[in-house]
N, C-alpha and C positions, 0 to 999 in steps of 0.2 A: 364821488370820484374815488376809485380804488387805487391802491398803491402796489407797485411791483418792485421788489428788491433787485438791484443790480450792483455790480462792483465798479468803483471808480479806479483810476490808475494806481492808487496806493493799495487797492484791495479792500477798502472799506465799503460797506453797503451804502448805496444811494437810492433814492426813491424817484421813480418817474411816473407820471400820470397815465392811467389807462382809461380812455374815455369809453363809457358804457354806451353801446349803440341804442338809439331810440327805436323802440318797437313800432313798426309801421302797420302791423297786423297782429292779431292773436290767433292761436291755434286751438282754441277751446273746442271747436267742432270735432277735433280729432282726439280729444281727451288729453291734450298737451297743455300744461299750465306753466310753462317756462316764461318768465317775464322778458328776458333779454333775447329778442328775436332779431337777428341781423339779416335784414331783408334786402336782397338784390344789391349787395355791396359792390362797389367798383373793383376792377382788378387791382388797382393800386392798394386799396384797403385790404383786400384779401391777401395780397403779397405780404403786407405789414403783419397781418394776423398769422399767416402761415409761418413766417420767420420767427415770430414770438412764441407760437404755440405748438408748431409741428416738429416732432423729433426728426432731425436730419434734414429739414427743409433748408434750401439754399437758393441763391440766385446765380444762374449760369452767367458766364461772361458775355453771352449773347443777349441776356436780359430775361430769358425764360425762367419760370419757377421750377426748381427741382423738388420733387416730392416722392415719397415712398409708400407703397400700398401694403407693406407688411408681408406676412407669410404667403398670401395669395397674390401671385403676379400674373394671373390670367383668369378667364372666366371659369365657372364651375357648372358646366351644362348638365351634369348628372344630378345636381342639387336643385335644378329648376322644377317648380311645381305650378300647376294651373288649377284653379278652383273649378270643379264641375258644377255648372249652373244651368238651370232649365232653359234660359234664354240663349245659350250658346253651345250646349253640350253636343248637339247634333252637327254642329259646324266644325268642331275641333278635331284635328288629326291626332287622336289619342295614341299613346305608345311611348317609346323611349325618348322622343323629342318633347312631348307634352305629357308628363306624368301627372295624373290627376290626384287631387286631394279634395276633401269636402270642406265646406265653409267653416265648420267648427274648428278644424285644424288651422285654417288660415287665421281665424280670429284668435286662437291661442298664440300663434306666432306674432300676429299684429299687436296683441296686448303686451307680449314680451318686448317687442320693439318700442312701443309707446312708454312702457315702464322705464326702459333704459333711457329713452330720450328725456323723460321727466326728471332723471337724476342729474342732468347737465345744467350748469348755471347759465348757459347760452346755447342757442341753436342758430344755424344758418338756413335760410330759405331762399330758393331761387325760383322765381316765377318767369316762365318763358314759353315759347311756342315750338311746336313740331309741325313742319310743313310750310313752305314758302307761299303756296297758293292759299289766299285767304278763304276760299270756298271750302277747303278741306283741312284747314289749320286746326290743330288741337292744342289746348292749353295744358301745360305741364307744371306741376309744383314739386320741387325737390326739398325735402326736409332732412338735414344732415348735421353732423357734429364737427366736421373738419373743413377748414377753409380751402384746402386742396380740392376736396370734392365739390365745394361750391364753385370754385373757379373753373374746374373741369366742366361742369354742366352749364355754367355761364358761357363757356366757350363752345360747347357742342350743340346747345339749343339755339334757337333764333331769338336774339335779344330784343325785348320790347323797348320802345322809347319811354321816356318819363311820362308822357301823356297816355300812352297805351297802358302803362303799369297802373295808372290811377283808375282805369276802368277795366282792369283785368278780370275781376269777378272770381267766381268759383272755378277751379280747374277741372279739366276732364279726366286727368290722370295724376295721381299723387304717389310719390316715391318716399317711403319711410326708410331712410338709410341708417340703420342701427348696426352697421357692419362690425363695429368694435365689440359687440356683444354676441356671444355664440347662441346658436339654436340649441334647444334641449333635444338630445338624441333619443330620448325616451318618448318624445311626442310622436304620435302615429304618422307614419310616412316619412320620417326623417332618417337619413342614412349617415349623417355626419353633423358636425357642429356648424356647417354652412347650410343655409337655406335661402333660396331666392324664390319667392312666391308671388304669383300674379293672380289677381282677381279682376276679371274683366267687368264685373258688375259689383260695385259702382265704378271701378277703374282705379285700382290701387296695387302697389307693389311693396313688398316688405323684404328687406335685405338684412340677414343676420349672418355673422361669422365670416364675412369677407369684406375687405376694404379696397378691393380692386375696382377702380372707377368705371371700367368698361361694362360692369354689370348694369349700371344705370343707363348708359347709352343704349345697350341692347335691349333693356327692358322697355324703353320707349319704342324701339323698332318693333319689338314683339307685339306691343299694343297696336301700333299702326298696321302691322301685318294682319291683324284681325279686323279692325274697323274699316280700313280703306277698301278692301274688296266688297264690303257691304254697301259701299257708296259707288260701286262700279269703278273704283280706282285700283289699278294694279300696283301693289307695293313691290319694290324690286331691290335686291341687294346687288347694286351695280354702281359704276361710275357713269358720268354723263358729260359730254362736251357739246358745244354749239358752234355752228358756223358764224363767223364774225359778221357776215353781211346779211344772210337770209334769216338767221335765227333758228333754223331747223337744227335738230340735234341728232346725236347718235349715243347709244348706251352700250356700255361694255360690262359684260358679266365675266367673272373669273375668280377662282379660288386663289389662295395665297401662293405666291411664286410664279404666277402666270404673266405678270407684267402689267396688271390693270392700272396700278398707280403710275408707273412710268409712262405708259402709253396715253393715259389721260392728261398728263402734263405736256400737252402739245402746244407750243407757242403759236402755232398757226390757228388755233381754235380757242374758244373761251371755255373755262371750266365751270360747269353747272354744279357739280359735286363729285365727291370721290367714293361714296359708299352706299347711300340709301336714297331712293327716289320713289316717287309716285307717278303713274301715267294715267291721266284723266282724259276726258273728251276735249279738254282745252290744251293739252300738251303735257310736258313733264315738269316736275318740280322737285327740288331737293327737300328732303325731310329735315335735314340738319342745318345748323348755323356754323358748323366748324368741321374740321377734319381730324382724324385720329390715325396717324401714320406710324408704321413700324419705323423704329429709329436705329435698329441694329445695323452696324456698318455704314451708317449714313455719312456721306461726304458731300462737299459743295459741288464736286464734279458729277457724282452719280445722280443726285437729286437736288439740283440747285434751288428749285422753287420751294421745296420743303425745308431745306437747310436755312434759307433766309427767313422763312415764316416762323421759325422757332426763336422768337424774340420776346420782348416785353409783352405780357398778355397771354403768353402760351404756357403750357405745362409740359415739362419733361418728366417722365415717369420711370422710376427704377433704373436710372442711368448712374454710371460711375463718373465722378469728376475729380479734377486735380484740386486739392484743398488750398493750394497757394493762389493760382490764377483763375480757378473756377471754370477752366476749359473742360468740356465733356469728352470723354473717351468713348466714342460711339461703337468702337470695336470690342469693348469690354462687356462680356456676357456673364460675368461672375455672379450677378444678382439674378438675371434671367435673360434668355434669348428674346423674350417678348418685351424689350424696351420700347416705349411709345412716346410720341409727341402729339399733343392736342393744341390746335391753334384755330382762331377764327378764319372762316373761309376767305374773308376780304384780305387776309395777309398774303394770299396768292395773287400775284400781280395781274394775271389774266382771268381772274374770277369774274363770273357774270352775276352782277348784283342788280336787282333781286335774282335769286337763283331759280329762274323759271325759263323755259324754252319751248319751242314748237314741237310738234310731233316728230319722232325719230324717222329719219330717212333710212337709217341702218341700225340693226340690232346685232351686236357682235358677241359671240361666245369665245372666250379665250381659254386655251388649254395648254399646259406645258407637258407634252407627251414624251415621257422618258423612254417609251418603247420604240420611238422613231418611226411610227406607223402613220400617224395623222399627217395630211398634207399641210403646207403652209397656209393655204386658204381654200375653203370650200363654200359653196352656196347651198343653203338648206331650204327644202320645201317646207310648207307649214307643218306637215306631219313630222318631218325630221327635226324641225325646230322644237316642237313639243317634246319629242323623244330626248333630244340632247339637253334641253332645258331641265327636264325632270332628272336626267342622269347627272348633270353637273360634274363632268369628268375632268380630272387632271391626274398627273402622276408625280410621285416624288421618288427620290433615290433612297432605298432602304439602307440600313446599316451594313457594314462589311462582315461577311461570314466566310471564313476560309479564304480571305483575300479576294472574294468576288462580290461585286455590287449588283444588286438586282433592282430594277424599277418596281415600284409598288403603286397600283392604281388606287386613286382616291375619288370617291363619289360623294357629292353633297347636293341633294335635290334642290333645284332652282338656284343653285350656287349660293345657298344660304340656309341649309337644312336646320341648324340649331334654332333658327328664329321663326320658322314657319308655324302658323296656327291652323290653317286649313290643310287639307290633303294637297300634296304637290300638284295633282291633276287640276285642281281649282285654279291655281296660278297659271299653269300651262294653258288651260283653256282660255283664260283671260288674255294671255299673251298672244295666242293664235288669233283671237277675235280682233285685237287691236292691230296686229300685223296686217290682217286682211283689210280692216276698215280704213287704215291710214297708209296702206300700200308701202309698208316698210320691207326692206330687204334684210335677210338674215344670213349671217356668215359665221363659219367656224374657223378660227385662226389659231394655228399651232405655233407657240413660241418655244417649243421644246427641241427635240433632237432630230437630226437628219443624217442619212447615210448609215444608219444603224442605231441601236438603242444605246442607253448610257454605258460608257466604257468602250464602245466601238465607234459610234458615230460622234458627231459634234453638235453643240448647241447652235440653234438657229441664230444667225447674226441679227443684232438689233436693227441694223440698217435695212435688212430685208423685210423685217416685220413692219418697220416704219413705212417702207415703200408700199407694202400691202395696205396699211391703214390709209395712206394718202390716196391710193387708187380707189379704195372703198369710198372715201369721203368726196372725192372728185366726181364719182359716178363712172369712172373709166372701167372699173371692174364689172360693172353691170353689163357691159357689152363684150366682155372677154369670153373666149371659147372655153368650154368645159368638157370633161369626160366623166362618166358615171363610175364611181368606185365600186368594184365588183363585190366587195365585202360589206362596206358600210352603206352603200346605196346613195350617198349624197353626190353632188356635182362638183368635181374637182376643177378648180380654175387652172388652166394650162398656159396662160400668158399674163404676165404682169410686169410692167415697166419697173426696172430696178431690181428684179429678181431673176437669176438664171433659170432658163426653161427647165433644165433637168432637176432643179431644186423643187419645182412645183409638183412633181409626181414622185413621191417618196420611194417607190419601188425601184425607179431608175437610179437612185443614189446609193442603193445597196449593192455591194459587189457580189453578195450571196443572195440571189433572188429567192431560193428555197427558204432561206432563213427569214427573209421578209414575209413570205407567205405564212410561215409558221407563227411569226410574231403577230401578224394581222389577225389570224384566227384566234390566237390566245387572247388578244385584247377584245375581240368581238365576243368571246365567251364570257369574259369578265363583265362586259356591258350587259349581256343577257341575264347573267346570274344576279347582278345588282338590280335589274329592272323588275325582277319577280316581286319585290317588295311593294311595287306601286301598280302592278298589273290590274288589280281589281278596281282601281279608281280612274282608269283611262279608257279611251275609245279603241275600237278595233283598228281604226286608221293609224293611231299612234303605235299600237302593237306591231302593225305591219311594217313600221319604219325601223324595226330592230335590225341590227347587222346580221349577216349570215355567218353563223359560227360553225356550220357543218363542215 
């Protein structure tokens, strides 16, 4: 039994016992000889250890654990590396998303991480699952030094029962999180003190120089993004909901700011998951056991489901709180705009447990078009679906220059470019095959501007978008009349209950029709320029679905 000095009310030191965790496993197979292995600790125990051991850790008045990731408050995608291996090198989409290193460099970084982990007097290990469908489930082991990281991954992965843990066996994927220790910048291929390296064979990830917890979450998704397609499962960066009665699902793709989280929180439907899914021949399944939601400007009115989920057992990351009553100021971005909350999915009241559902009736691409060009809702052919899936378009408002704001197009292939392992065309082909096989409808829904671009028009009312979503899920929109868009070629829905007719055709909402035509051509050219990156990996049919930028 160890002793920890504390102060009593008079200021004199007192001693309290610290119970040493009993090791349930050893890590000798990885070259780790630390005796004190704290294996799959409960959230309550991890809270206790975080408060005692983590600088700045606190408990919010809601019961969530507040923790801080240090200097890195977001992912470091330019520091991600993938080992080039003969078993997978022909599959990987090499380039700025997947920068290659050889196995020797990986082993150098791995040894650096192992050496650091061996200097610790105790380590945390989380054994859990990725993928709710047992047929495609993968076993993940996380080895880390911080209770905050252990609680985060306990939350984000699928938690095994005590009986399952007894027979867990060897993992399929191991994360060595030595994020408090920097990479050596003189190591070949390293560009900073941060290094996030993935070796698909035998299935390991090494983290150096960053304590941002999201690196672990996305490392698991990156691994699933490679191995799931090899099993004819489409891995998707999307949210998913299910019909309460039939069990059929819909999936929503969308980049940040498109409304994916808000529209997934539909009380009329069940939440399957908010971020990562697989689509197999049996239906869809959530990859994760938790949700990792943006917390900036969170209020009980704007996101009531998320707000109530951030309670005991959840993690609040990099937020500012009142030191007297421990209330969180969600509007304070002095640490980062990327404040986050991680919570088990069962904390959402309408979560579907287990997180599996039938084949999607509807596949929905969300975009927030700040140019004011895209219709509120359009139906996509298989070729257009592949084109827009590979494009992954949304727009954001750029900074002010000379008092004028200009929208800025953002493209991320398959709505999850940083996490792709195969060429985007691979995922698009799989999506098209499953859409055809299971007769799913595909829609493009614009939650952005109408009546003009940013600064002229106005943002689409949420009530209109919800009406569109309701009509999609009810099947009413499947029977609605459409008109072909002369520039983009998709079928624009012209009637939807709850949405004014003139809103459904964006050109009609612009007072200056010539300005609309110019904006549409400009956006079309941005699409075409962006797609040149992927042209060599797609079919002629998909290339023919490009908008007319002439």
